[in-house]
PDB file of N, H, CA, C and O in Angstrom:
ATOM      1  N   MET A   1      42.809 112.778 123.950  1.00  0.00           N
ATOM      2  CA  MET A   1      43.892 113.256 123.098  1.00  0.00           C
ATOM      3  C   MET A   1      45.401 113.019 123.548  1.00  0.00           C
ATOM      4  O   MET A   1      45.911 113.657 124.469  1.00  0.00           O
ATOM      5  N   ALA A   2      46.092 112.008 122.785  1.00  0.00           N
ATOM      6  H   ALA A   2      45.678 111.491 122.037  1.00  0.00           H
ATOM      7  CA  ALA A   2      46.850 111.738 123.118  1.00  0.00           C
ATOM      8  C   ALA A   2      47.989 113.186 123.514  1.00  0.00           C
ATOM      9  O   ALA A   2      47.656 114.277 123.052  1.00  0.00           O
ATOM     10  N   VAL A   3      49.177 113.104 124.293  1.00  0.00           N
ATOM     11  H   VAL A   3      49.447 112.218 124.669  1.00  0.00           H
ATOM     12  CA  VAL A   3      50.371 114.161 124.698  1.00  0.00           C
ATOM     13  C   VAL A   3      50.670 113.717 125.288  1.00  0.00           C
ATOM     14  O   VAL A   3      50.335 113.203 126.355  1.00  0.00           O
ATOM     15  N   VAL A   4      51.923 113.877 124.313  1.00  0.00           N
ATOM     16  H   VAL A   4      52.196 114.295 123.447  1.00  0.00           H
ATOM     17  CA  VAL A   4      53.550 113.708 124.595  1.00  0.00           C
ATOM     18  C   VAL A   4      54.616 114.621 124.642  1.00  0.00           C
ATOM     19  O   VAL A   4      54.998 115.189 123.619  1.00  0.00           O
ATOM     20  N   THR A   5      55.195 114.836 125.882  1.00  0.00           N
ATOM     21  H   THR A   5      54.884 114.374 126.713  1.00  0.00           H
ATOM     22  CA  THR A   5      55.818 116.440 126.336  1.00  0.00           C
ATOM     23  C   THR A   5      57.334 114.903 125.232  1.00  0.00           C
ATOM     24  O   THR A   5      57.252 113.754 124.796  1.00  0.00           O
ATOM     25  N   ILE A   6      58.357 115.930 125.317  1.00  0.00           N
ATOM     26  H   ILE A   6      58.423 116.863 125.672  1.00  0.00           H
ATOM     27  CA  ILE A   6      59.368 115.382 125.002  1.00  0.00           C
ATOM     28  C   ILE A   6      60.771 115.844 126.012  1.00  0.00           C
ATOM     29  O   ILE A   6      61.584 116.228 125.171  1.00  0.00           O
ATOM     30  N   ASN A   7      61.108 115.917 126.724  1.00  0.00           N
ATOM     31  H   ASN A   7      60.448 115.605 127.407  1.00  0.00           H
ATOM     32  CA  ASN A   7      61.772 115.689 127.764  1.00  0.00           C
ATOM     33  C   ASN A   7      63.439 116.094 126.501  1.00  0.00           C
ATOM     34  O   ASN A   7      63.704 115.919 125.312  1.00  0.00           O
ATOM     35  N   PRO A   8      64.337 116.859 128.078  1.00  0.00           N
ATOM     36  CA  PRO A   8      65.508 117.377 127.699  1.00  0.00           C
ATOM     37  C   PRO A   8      66.096 116.479 127.542  1.00  0.00           C
ATOM     38  O   PRO A   8      66.108 115.666 128.466  1.00  0.00           O
ATOM     39  N   GLY A   9      66.997 116.129 126.099  1.00  0.00           N
ATOM     40  H   GLY A   9      66.987 116.789 125.348  1.00  0.00           H
ATOM     41  CA  GLY A   9      68.085 115.216 125.390  1.00  0.00           C
ATOM     42  C   GLY A   9      67.135 114.358 125.108  1.00  0.00           C
ATOM     43  O   GLY A   9      67.765 113.381 124.706  1.00  0.00           O
ATOM     44  N   GLU A  10      65.343 113.946 125.036  1.00  0.00           N
ATOM     45  H   GLU A  10      64.830 114.740 125.362  1.00  0.00           H
ATOM     46  CA  GLU A  10      65.298 112.943 123.933  1.00  0.00           C
ATOM     47  C   GLU A  10      65.090 112.932 122.498  1.00  0.00           C
ATOM     48  O   GLU A  10      64.959 114.006 121.911  1.00  0.00           O
ATOM     49  N   SER A  11      65.050 111.909 121.916  1.00  0.00           N
ATOM     50  H   SER A  11      65.157 111.036 122.392  1.00  0.00           H
ATOM     51  CA  SER A  11      65.384 112.271 120.545  1.00  0.00           C
ATOM     52  C   SER A  11      64.148 112.332 120.431  1.00  0.00           C
ATOM     53  O   SER A  11      63.395 111.926 121.316  1.00  0.00           O
ATOM     54  N   ILE A  12      63.724 112.873 119.276  1.00  0.00           N
ATOM     55  H   ILE A  12      64.335 113.203 118.557  1.00  0.00           H
ATOM     56  CA  ILE A  12      62.110 112.667 118.294  1.00  0.00           C
ATOM     57  C   ILE A  12      62.220 111.478 117.895  1.00  0.00           C
ATOM     58  O   ILE A  12      61.808 111.009 118.956  1.00  0.00           O
ATOM     59  N   GLU A  13      62.388 110.717 117.376  1.00  0.00           N
ATOM     60  H   GLU A  13      62.723 111.098 116.514  1.00  0.00           H
ATOM     61  CA  GLU A  13      62.103 108.923 117.365  1.00  0.00           C
ATOM     62  C   GLU A  13      61.151 108.629 118.552  1.00  0.00           C
ATOM     63  O   GLU A  13      59.937 108.492 118.706  1.00  0.00           O
ATOM     64  N   SER A  14      62.603 108.584 119.550  1.00  0.00           N
ATOM     65  H   SER A  14      63.589 108.695 119.425  1.00  0.00           H
ATOM     66  CA  SER A  14      61.382 108.270 121.316  1.00  0.00           C
ATOM     67  C   SER A  14      60.335 108.590 121.162  1.00  0.00           C
ATOM     68  O   SER A  14      59.332 107.877 121.136  1.00  0.00           O
ATOM     69  N   ALA A  15      60.430 109.849 121.024  1.00  0.00           N
ATOM     70  H   ALA A  15      61.245 110.428 121.045  1.00  0.00           H
ATOM     71  CA  ALA A  15      58.955 110.732 121.668  1.00  0.00           C
ATOM     72  C   ALA A  15      57.789 110.462 120.607  1.00  0.00           C
ATOM     73  O   ALA A  15      56.612 110.573 120.949  1.00  0.00           O
ATOM     74  N   LEU A  16      58.189 110.074 119.196  1.00  0.00           N
ATOM     75  H   LEU A  16      59.146 109.985 118.918  1.00  0.00           H
ATOM     76  CA  LEU A  16      57.038 109.466 118.479  1.00  0.00           C
ATOM     77  C   LEU A  16      56.809 108.539 118.331  1.00  0.00           C
ATOM     78  O   LEU A  16      55.815 108.257 117.662  1.00  0.00           O
ATOM     79  N   ARG A  17      57.807 107.343 119.012  1.00  0.00           N
ATOM     80  H   ARG A  17      58.615 107.572 119.556  1.00  0.00           H
ATOM     81  CA  ARG A  17      57.502 106.086 119.284  1.00  0.00           C
ATOM     82  C   ARG A  17      56.455 105.982 120.763  1.00  0.00           C
ATOM     83  O   ARG A  17      55.566 105.132 120.819  1.00  0.00           O
ATOM     84  N   ARG A  18      56.683 106.858 121.785  1.00  0.00           N
ATOM     85  H   ARG A  18      57.405 107.548 121.740  1.00  0.00           H
ATOM     86  CA  ARG A  18      56.049 107.218 122.715  1.00  0.00           C
ATOM     87  C   ARG A  18      54.974 107.581 122.419  1.00  0.00           C
ATOM     88  O   ARG A  18      54.307 107.341 123.425  1.00  0.00           O
ATOM     89  N   PHE A  19      54.204 108.102 121.540  1.00  0.00           N
ATOM     90  H   PHE A  19      54.745 108.298 120.723  1.00  0.00           H
ATOM     91  CA  PHE A  19      53.050 108.956 120.831  1.00  0.00           C
ATOM     92  C   PHE A  19      52.471 107.996 120.475  1.00  0.00           C
ATOM     93  O   PHE A  19      51.277 107.810 120.709  1.00  0.00           O
ATOM     94  N   LYS A  20      53.087 107.342 119.950  1.00  0.00           N
ATOM     95  H   LYS A  20      54.057 107.494 119.761  1.00  0.00           H
ATOM     96  CA  LYS A  20      52.452 105.918 118.598  1.00  0.00           C
ATOM     97  C   LYS A  20      51.681 105.428 119.381  1.00  0.00           C
ATOM     98  O   LYS A  20      50.502 105.108 119.229  1.00  0.00           O
ATOM     99  N   ARG A  21      52.629 105.330 120.623  1.00  0.00           N
ATOM    100  H   ARG A  21      53.587 105.590 120.746  1.00  0.00           H
ATOM    101  CA  ARG A  21      51.786 104.096 121.736  1.00  0.00           C
ATOM    102  C   ARG A  21      51.215 104.631 122.687  1.00  0.00           C
ATOM    103  O   ARG A  21      50.742 103.858 123.521  1.00  0.00           O
ATOM    104  N   LYS A  22      51.098 105.686 122.849  1.00  0.00           N
ATOM    105  H   LYS A  22      51.482 106.314 122.172  1.00  0.00           H
ATOM    106  CA  LYS A  22      49.993 106.056 124.002  1.00  0.00           C
ATOM    107  C   LYS A  22      49.047 106.167 122.276  1.00  0.00           C
ATOM    108  O   LYS A  22      48.925 105.012 121.869  1.00  0.00           O
ATOM    109  N   VAL A  23      48.604 106.874 121.571  1.00  0.00           N
ATOM    110  H   VAL A  23      48.703 107.813 121.902  1.00  0.00           H
ATOM    111  CA  VAL A  23      48.377 106.479 120.654  1.00  0.00           C
ATOM    112  C   VAL A  23      46.885 104.626 120.274  1.00  0.00           C
ATOM    113  O   VAL A  23      45.656 104.550 120.260  1.00  0.00           O
ATOM    114  N   MET A  24      47.913 103.685 120.080  1.00  0.00           N
ATOM    115  H   MET A  24      48.911 103.746 120.091  1.00  0.00           H
ATOM    116  CA  MET A  24      47.419 102.694 120.742  1.00  0.00           C
ATOM    117  C   MET A  24      46.431 102.194 121.372  1.00  0.00           C
ATOM    118  O   MET A  24      45.417 101.558 121.085  1.00  0.00           O
ATOM    119  N   THR A  25      47.208 102.847 122.829  1.00  0.00           N
ATOM    120  H   THR A  25      48.032 103.364 123.062  1.00  0.00           H
ATOM    121  CA  THR A  25      46.589 102.028 123.919  1.00  0.00           C
ATOM    122  C   THR A  25      45.222 103.206 123.744  1.00  0.00           C
ATOM    123  O   THR A  25      44.166 102.603 123.552  1.00  0.00           O
ATOM    124  N   GLU A  26      45.094 104.446 123.769  1.00  0.00           N
ATOM    125  H   GLU A  26      45.952 104.936 123.925  1.00  0.00           H
ATOM    126  CA  GLU A  26      43.888 105.205 124.061  1.00  0.00           C
ATOM    127  C   GLU A  26      42.438 104.452 122.900  1.00  0.00           C
ATOM    128  O   GLU A  26      41.249 104.381 123.211  1.00  0.00           O
ATOM    129  N   GLU A  27      43.117 103.965 121.499  1.00  0.00           N
ATOM    130  H   GLU A  27      44.083 104.023 121.246  1.00  0.00           H
ATOM    131  CA  GLU A  27      42.196 103.388 120.654  1.00  0.00           C
ATOM    132  C   GLU A  27      41.743 104.564 120.496  1.00  0.00           C
ATOM    133  O   GLU A  27      40.743 104.910 121.126  1.00  0.00           O
ATOM    134  N   ILE A  28      42.493 105.574 119.472  1.00  0.00           N
ATOM    135  H   ILE A  28      43.305 105.293 118.960  1.00  0.00           H
ATOM    136  CA  ILE A  28      42.436 106.814 118.752  1.00  0.00           C
ATOM    137  C   ILE A  28      41.838 106.889 117.373  1.00  0.00           C
ATOM    138  O   ILE A  28      40.842 107.513 117.007  1.00  0.00           O
ATOM    139  N   ILE A  29      42.692 106.086 116.654  1.00  0.00           N
ATOM    140  H   ILE A  29      43.501 105.578 116.951  1.00  0.00           H
ATOM    141  CA  ILE A  29      42.672 105.291 115.664  1.00  0.00           C
ATOM    142  C   ILE A  29      41.223 105.294 114.921  1.00  0.00           C
ATOM    143  O   ILE A  29      40.610 105.965 114.091  1.00  0.00           O
ATOM    144  N   LYS A  30      40.961 103.522 116.146  1.00  0.00           N
ATOM    145  H   LYS A  30      41.459 102.976 116.820  1.00  0.00           H
ATOM    146  CA  LYS A  30      39.912 103.209 115.428  1.00  0.00           C
ATOM    147  C   LYS A  30      38.592 103.796 116.022  1.00  0.00           C
ATOM    148  O   LYS A  30      37.546 103.384 115.519  1.00  0.00           O
ATOM    149  N   ASP A  31      38.517 104.730 117.054  1.00  0.00           N
ATOM    150  H   ASP A  31      39.366 105.064 117.462  1.00  0.00           H
ATOM    151  CA  ASP A  31      37.153 105.156 117.044  1.00  0.00           C
ATOM    152  C   ASP A  31      36.993 106.092 116.315  1.00  0.00           C
ATOM    153  O   ASP A  31      35.943 106.725 116.434  1.00  0.00           O
ATOM    154  N   ALA A  32      38.107 106.552 115.181  1.00  0.00           N
ATOM    155  H   ALA A  32      38.960 106.039 115.085  1.00  0.00           H
ATOM    156  CA  ALA A  32      38.051 108.451 114.260  1.00  0.00           C
ATOM    157  C   ALA A  32      37.780 106.727 112.836  1.00  0.00           C
ATOM    158  O   ALA A  32      37.431 106.699 111.656  1.00  0.00           O
ATOM    159  N   LYS A  33      38.101 105.834 113.647  1.00  0.00           N
ATOM    160  H   LYS A  33      38.384 105.857 114.606  1.00  0.00           H
ATOM    161  CA  LYS A  33      37.287 105.288 111.669  1.00  0.00           C
ATOM    162  C   LYS A  33      36.087 104.817 112.226  1.00  0.00           C
ATOM    163  O   LYS A  33      35.127 104.920 111.463  1.00  0.00           O
ATOM    164  N   LYS A  34      35.919 104.467 113.020  1.00  0.00           N
ATOM    165  H   LYS A  34      36.699 104.383 113.640  1.00  0.00           H
ATOM    166  CA  LYS A  34      34.051 104.357 113.260  1.00  0.00           C
ATOM    167  C   LYS A  34      33.512 105.542 113.343  1.00  0.00           C
ATOM    168  O   LYS A  34      32.316 105.279 113.218  1.00  0.00           O
ATOM    169  N   HIS A  35      33.615 106.908 113.497  1.00  0.00           N
ATOM    170  H   HIS A  35      34.587 107.121 113.598  1.00  0.00           H
ATOM    171  CA  HIS A  35      32.921 108.098 113.603  1.00  0.00           C
ATOM    172  C   HIS A  35      33.387 108.019 112.159  1.00  0.00           C
ATOM    173  O   HIS A  35      33.224 109.229 112.008  1.00  0.00           O
ATOM    174  N   ALA A  36      33.831 107.626 110.959  1.00  0.00           N
ATOM    175  H   ALA A  36      33.963 106.642 111.081  1.00  0.00           H
ATOM    176  CA  ALA A  36      34.350 108.530 109.704  1.00  0.00           C
ATOM    177  C   ALA A  36      33.127 108.273 108.463  1.00  0.00           C
ATOM    178  O   ALA A  36      33.118 108.840 107.370  1.00  0.00           O
ATOM    179  N   PHE A  37      32.028 107.173 109.002  1.00  0.00           N
ATOM    180  H   PHE A  37      32.036 106.713 109.889  1.00  0.00           H
ATOM    181  CA  PHE A  37      30.972 107.023 108.179  1.00  0.00           C
ATOM    182  C   PHE A  37      29.330 106.676 108.481  1.00  0.00           C
ATOM    183  O   PHE A  37      29.070 105.827 107.628  1.00  0.00           O
ATOM    184  N   PHE A  38      28.534 106.833 108.998  1.00  0.00           N
ATOM    185  H   PHE A  38      28.745 107.523 109.690  1.00  0.00           H
ATOM    186  CA  PHE A  38      27.289 106.821 108.937  1.00  0.00           C
ATOM    187  C   PHE A  38      26.839 105.029 108.765  1.00  0.00           C
ATOM    188  O   PHE A  38      26.439 104.330 107.834  1.00  0.00           O
ATOM    189  N   MET A  39      27.123 104.832 110.032  1.00  0.00           N
ATOM    190  H   MET A  39      27.448 105.399 110.788  1.00  0.00           H
ATOM    191  CA  MET A  39      26.295 103.259 109.543  1.00  0.00           C
ATOM    192  C   MET A  39      24.771 103.437 110.254  1.00  0.00           C
ATOM    193  O   MET A  39      24.589 103.853 111.398  1.00  0.00           O
ATOM    194  N   PRO A  40      23.795 103.051 109.367  1.00  0.00           N
ATOM    195  CA  PRO A  40      22.099 102.564 110.494  1.00  0.00           C
ATOM    196  C   PRO A  40      22.286 101.556 111.258  1.00  0.00           C
ATOM    197  O   PRO A  40      22.870 100.486 111.086  1.00  0.00           O
ATOM    198  N   PRO A  41      21.511 102.184 112.466  1.00  0.00           N
ATOM    199  CA  PRO A  41      21.624 100.732 113.419  1.00  0.00           C
ATOM    200  C   PRO A  41      21.107  99.750 113.158  1.00  0.00           C
ATOM    201  O   PRO A  41      21.722  98.757 113.548  1.00  0.00           O
ATOM    202  N   GLY A  42      20.140  99.560 112.610  1.00  0.00           N
ATOM    203  H   GLY A  42      19.641 100.367 112.293  1.00  0.00           H
ATOM    204  CA  GLY A  42      20.138  97.653 112.296  1.00  0.00           C
ATOM    205  C   GLY A  42      20.981  97.148 111.871  1.00  0.00           C
ATOM    206  O   GLY A  42      21.570  96.240 112.457  1.00  0.00           O
ATOM    207  N   GLN A  43      21.499  97.876 109.950  1.00  0.00           N
ATOM    208  H   GLN A  43      21.020  98.613 109.474  1.00  0.00           H
ATOM    209  CA  GLN A  43      23.413  97.255 110.189  1.00  0.00           C
ATOM    210  C   GLN A  43      24.111  97.632 111.438  1.00  0.00           C
ATOM    211  O   GLN A  43      24.277  96.529 111.959  1.00  0.00           O
ATOM    212  N   LYS A  44      24.542  98.370 112.114  1.00  0.00           N
ATOM    213  H   LYS A  44      24.407  99.266 111.691  1.00  0.00           H
ATOM    214  CA  LYS A  44      25.204  98.203 113.498  1.00  0.00           C
ATOM    215  C   LYS A  44      24.850  96.912 114.088  1.00  0.00           C
ATOM    216  O   LYS A  44      25.650  96.310 114.805  1.00  0.00           O
ATOM    217  N   ALA A  45      23.469  96.380 113.767  1.00  0.00           N
ATOM    218  H   ALA A  45      22.819  96.869 113.185  1.00  0.00           H
ATOM    219  CA  ALA A  45      23.025  96.015 115.435  1.00  0.00           C
ATOM    220  C   ALA A  45      23.520  94.328 114.066  1.00  0.00           C
ATOM    221  O   ALA A  45      24.166  93.486 114.690  1.00  0.00           O
ATOM    222  N   LYS A  46      23.330  94.002 112.871  1.00  0.00           N
ATOM    223  H   LYS A  46      22.805  94.685 112.364  1.00  0.00           H
ATOM    224  CA  LYS A  46      23.801  92.759 112.390  1.00  0.00           C
ATOM    225  C   LYS A  46      25.290  92.419 111.849  1.00  0.00           C
ATOM    226  O   LYS A  46      25.499  91.413 111.170  1.00  0.00           O
ATOM    227  N   LEU A  47      26.555  93.562 112.291  1.00  0.00           N
ATOM    228  H   LEU A  47      26.385  94.379 112.842  1.00  0.00           H
ATOM    229  CA  LEU A  47      27.672  93.532 112.337  1.00  0.00           C
ATOM    230  C   LEU A  47      28.547  92.689 113.840  1.00  0.00           C
ATOM    231  O   LEU A  47      29.516  91.931 113.888  1.00  0.00           O
ATOM    232  N   LYS A  48      27.294  93.500 115.331  1.00  0.00           N
ATOM    233  H   LYS A  48      26.507  94.115 115.292  1.00  0.00           H
ATOM    234  CA  LYS A  48      27.429  92.871 116.431  1.00  0.00           C
ATOM    235  C   LYS A  48      27.578  91.630 116.651  1.00  0.00           C
ATOM    236  O   LYS A  48      28.506  90.964 117.108  1.00  0.00           O
ATOM    237  N   SER A  49      25.888  91.236 116.024  1.00  0.00           N
ATOM    238  H   SER A  49      25.134  91.778 115.652  1.00  0.00           H
ATOM    239  CA  SER A  49      26.061  89.750 116.413  1.00  0.00           C
ATOM    240  C   SER A  49      27.196  88.361 115.826  1.00  0.00           C
ATOM    241  O   SER A  49      27.690  87.301 116.209  1.00  0.00           O
ATOM    242  N   ALA A  50      27.124  89.590 114.259  1.00  0.00           N
ATOM    243  H   ALA A  50      26.722  90.451 113.947  1.00  0.00           H
ATOM    244  CA  ALA A  50      28.559  89.328 113.292  1.00  0.00           C
ATOM    245  C   ALA A  50      29.389  88.557 113.890  1.00  0.00           C
ATOM    246  O   ALA A  50      29.565  87.339 113.902  1.00  0.00           O
ATOM    247  N   LEU A  51      30.227  90.075 114.744  1.00  0.00           N
ATOM    248  H   LEU A  51      30.084  91.065 114.734  1.00  0.00           H
ATOM    249  CA  LEU A  51      31.165  89.604 115.227  1.00  0.00           C
ATOM    250  C   LEU A  51      31.251  88.906 116.606  1.00  0.00           C
ATOM    251  O   LEU A  51      32.364  88.563 117.002  1.00  0.00           O
ATOM    252  N   ALA A  52      29.869  88.609 117.564  1.00  0.00           N
ATOM    253  H   ALA A  52      28.964  88.888 117.243  1.00  0.00           H
ATOM    254  CA  ALA A  52      29.902  87.999 118.605  1.00  0.00           C
ATOM    255  C   ALA A  52      29.621  86.069 117.955  1.00  0.00           C
ATOM    256  O   ALA A  52      30.477  85.202 118.131  1.00  0.00           O
ATOM    257  N   ARG A  53      28.635  85.880 117.436  1.00  0.00           N
ATOM    258  H   ARG A  53      27.940  86.584 117.293  1.00  0.00           H
ATOM    259  CA  ARG A  53      29.592  84.604 116.463  1.00  0.00           C
ATOM    260  C   ARG A  53      30.740  84.549 116.263  1.00  0.00           C
ATOM    261  O   ARG A  53      31.405  83.611 116.702  1.00  0.00           O
ATOM    262  N   LYS A  54      31.295  85.577 115.520  1.00  0.00           N
ATOM    263  H   LYS A  54      30.755  86.339 115.164  1.00  0.00           H
ATOM    264  CA  LYS A  54      32.714  84.428 115.270  1.00  0.00           C
ATOM    265  C   LYS A  54      33.820  84.373 116.306  1.00  0.00           C
ATOM    266  O   LYS A  54      34.958  83.926 116.163  1.00  0.00           O
ATOM    267  N   ARG A  55      33.277  84.897 117.344  1.00  0.00           N
ATOM    268  H   ARG A  55      32.353  85.260 117.460  1.00  0.00           H
ATOM    269  CA  ARG A  55      34.405  85.234 118.715  1.00  0.00           C
ATOM    270  C   ARG A  55      33.801  84.128 119.218  1.00  0.00           C
ATOM    271  O   ARG A  55      34.598  83.199 119.356  1.00  0.00           O
ATOM    272  N   ASN A  56      32.481  83.839 119.602  1.00  0.00           N
ATOM    273  H   ASN A  56      31.833  84.593 119.490  1.00  0.00           H
ATOM    274  CA  ASN A  56      31.885  82.701 120.244  1.00  0.00           C
ATOM    275  C   ASN A  56      32.220  81.272 119.440  1.00  0.00           C
ATOM    276  O   ASN A  56      32.316  80.199 120.036  1.00  0.00           O
ATOM    277  N   LYS A  57      32.425  81.461 117.633  1.00  0.00           N
ATOM    278  H   LYS A  57      32.347  82.332 117.148  1.00  0.00           H
ATOM    279  CA  LYS A  57      33.028  80.458 117.197  1.00  0.00           C
ATOM    280  C   LYS A  57      34.596  79.896 117.744  1.00  0.00           C
ATOM    281  O   LYS A  57      34.964  78.790 118.140  1.00  0.00           O
ATOM    282  N   LYS A  58      35.235  81.056 117.585  1.00  0.00           N
ATOM    283  H   LYS A  58      34.936  81.954 117.264  1.00  0.00           H
ATOM    284  CA  LYS A  58      36.444  81.007 117.704  1.00  0.00           C
ATOM    285  C   LYS A  58      36.755  80.762 119.387  1.00  0.00           C
ATOM    286  O   LYS A  58      37.918  80.757 119.791  1.00  0.00           O
ATOM    287  N   LYS A  59      35.656  80.572 120.268  1.00  0.00           N
ATOM    288  H   LYS A  59      34.711  80.576 119.940  1.00  0.00           H
ATOM    289  CA  LYS A  59      36.237  80.269 121.269  1.00  0.00           C
ATOM    290  C   LYS A  59      35.936  78.708 121.756  1.00  0.00           C
ATOM    291  O   LYS A  59      36.677  78.242 122.622  1.00  0.00           O
ATOM    292  N   GLY A  60      35.078  78.057 121.324  1.00  0.00           N
ATOM    293  H   GLY A  60      34.476  78.436 120.620  1.00  0.00           H
ATOM    294  CA  GLY A  60      34.268  76.855 121.271  1.00  0.00           C
ATOM    295  C   GLY A  60      36.071  75.811 120.273  1.00  0.00           C
ATOM    296  O   GLY A  60      36.636  74.775 120.622  1.00  0.00           O
ATOM    297  N   ARG A  61      36.292  76.506 119.383  1.00  0.00           N
ATOM    298  H   ARG A  61      35.833  77.348 119.099  1.00  0.00           H
ATOM    299  CA  ARG A  61      37.377  75.801 118.546  1.00  0.00           C
ATOM    300  C   ARG A  61      38.345  74.696 119.951  1.00  0.00           C
ATOM    301  O   ARG A  61      37.956  74.483 121.099  1.00  0.00           O
ATOM    302  N   PRO A  62      38.927  74.470 119.650  1.00  0.00           N
ATOM    303  CA  PRO A  62      39.748  73.623 120.987  1.00  0.00           C
ATOM    304  C   PRO A  62      41.202  73.745 120.426  1.00  0.00           C
ATOM    305  O   PRO A  62      41.477  73.619 119.232  1.00  0.00           O
ATOM    306  N   ARG A  63      41.743  73.901 121.026  1.00  0.00           N
ATOM    307  H   ARG A  63      41.519  74.003 121.995  1.00  0.00           H
ATOM    308  CA  ARG A  63      42.905  74.171 121.236  1.00  0.00           C
ATOM    309  C   ARG A  63      43.844  73.389 121.072  1.00  0.00           C
ATOM    310  O   ARG A  63      43.236  72.423 121.533  1.00  0.00           O
ATOM    311  N   PRO A  64      45.416  72.718 120.642  1.00  0.00           N
ATOM    312  CA  PRO A  64      46.291  72.002 120.452  1.00  0.00           C
ATOM    313  C   PRO A  64      47.034  71.970 121.525  1.00  0.00           C
ATOM    314  O   PRO A  64      47.762  72.884 121.913  1.00  0.00           O
ATOM    315  N   ARG A  65      46.860  70.824 122.084  1.00  0.00           N
ATOM    316  H   ARG A  65      46.268  70.082 121.769  1.00  0.00           H
ATOM    317  CA  ARG A  65      48.092  70.760 123.383  1.00  0.00           C
ATOM    318  C   ARG A  65      49.376  70.817 122.984  1.00  0.00           C
ATOM    319  O   ARG A  65      49.964  70.269 122.051  1.00  0.00           O
ATOM    320  N   PRO A  66      49.840  71.802 124.102  1.00  0.00           N
ATOM    321  CA  PRO A  66      51.591  71.329 123.695  1.00  0.00           C
ATOM    322  C   PRO A  66      52.077  70.334 123.379  1.00  0.00           C
ATOM    323  O   PRO A  66      51.310  69.521 123.895  1.00  0.00           O
ATOM    324  N   VAL A  67      53.052  69.611 122.734  1.00  0.00           N
ATOM    325  H   VAL A  67      53.675  70.271 122.315  1.00  0.00           H
ATOM    326  CA  VAL A  67      53.771  68.697 123.454  1.00  0.00           C
ATOM    327  C   VAL A  67      55.076  68.264 124.856  1.00  0.00           C
ATOM    328  O   VAL A  67      56.214  68.593 125.192  1.00  0.00           O
ATOM    329  N   ALA A  68      54.490  67.774 125.085  1.00  0.00           N
ATOM    330  H   ALA A  68      53.566  67.507 124.813  1.00  0.00           H
ATOM    331  CA  ALA A  68      55.926  67.244 125.719  1.00  0.00           C
ATOM    332  C   ALA A  68      57.230  66.715 125.678  1.00  0.00           C
ATOM    333  O   ALA A  68      57.277  65.507 125.447  1.00  0.00           O
ATOM    334  N   ALA A  69      58.327  67.311 125.844  1.00  0.00           N
ATOM    335  H   ALA A  69      58.290  68.293 126.031  1.00  0.00           H
ATOM    336  CA  ALA A  69      59.898  66.579 125.469  1.00  0.00           C
ATOM    337  C   ALA A  69      59.939  65.689 125.935  1.00  0.00           C
ATOM    338  O   ALA A  69      59.792  65.597 127.154  1.00  0.00           O
ATOM    339  N   LYS A  70      60.128  64.804 125.261  1.00  0.00           N
ATOM    340  H   LYS A  70      60.248  64.879 124.271  1.00  0.00           H
ATOM    341  CA  LYS A  70      60.872  63.496 126.233  1.00  0.00           C
ATOM    342  C   LYS A  70      62.081  63.242 125.364  1.00  0.00           C
ATOM    343  O   LYS A  70      62.399  63.345 124.179  1.00  0.00           O
ATOM    344  N   SER A  71      62.980  62.590 127.345  1.00  0.00           N
ATOM    345  H   SER A  71      62.722  62.507 128.307  1.00  0.00           H
ATOM    346  CA  SER A  71      64.263  62.763 127.487  1.00  0.00           C
ATOM    347  C   SER A  71      64.429  60.813 127.257  1.00  0.00           C
ATOM    348  O   SER A  71      65.538  60.279 127.294  1.00  0.00           O
TER     349      SER A  71
END
């Protein structure tokens, strides 16, 4: 659970920014979306393997090399 205490003299906007950052780092939204609906174990395994394939395909892709500046 993300808790942010407002310091004396701190604006609401900066406290809200700190709260949003904390929620993002703790992945609260991601976890809530994951538990929002039931996914059968078979479908969960298919999704996991599909994401692994996508990740491995992306890793295997050659990266463009930076071009050195010529003087």
